[in-house]
C-alpha positions in Angstrom: -15.4 13.3 -14.7 -13.4 15.7 -12.5 -12.6 13.0 -10.1 -11.3 10.7 -12.8 -9.0 13.4 -14.0 -7.7 14.3 -10.6 -7.0 10.7 -10.0 -5.2 10.1 -13.2 -3.1 13.3 -12.5 -2.2 12.0 -8.9 -1.2 8.6 -10.4 1.0 10.1 -13.1 2.8 12.5 -10.6 3.5 9.7 -8.1 4.3 7.1 -10.7 8.1 7.1 -9.6 7.2 6.1 -5.9 4.2 3.9 -6.6 6.0 0.6 -6.5 7.7 1.7 -3.2 4.4 2.7 -1.6 2.9 -0.6 -2.7 5.8 -2.5 -1.2 5.5 -0.5 2.2 1.7 -1.4 2.1 2.4 -5.1 1.6 5.0 -5.1 4.3 2.5 -3.5 6.7 -0.1 -6.0 5.9 2.3 -8.9 6.5 3.5 -7.5 9.7 -0.2 -7.3 10.8 -1.0 -10.8 9.9 2.0 -12.1 11.5 1.4 -10.2 14.8 -2.1 -11.4 14.9 -1.0 -15.0 14.5 1.9 -14.7 16.8 0.1 -15.8 20.0 -0.7 -19.2 18.1 3.0 -19.9 17.8 3.9 -19.3 21.4 
């Protein structure tokens, strides 16, 4: 139960930047996929 409470409090505190963090993670994944497929395009 302590872990759930800690995760909930972290989510509440970082709610303002959660969308920005998700967008950054998505951008990193897109760059990784494009980078891995780049040799196939050349």
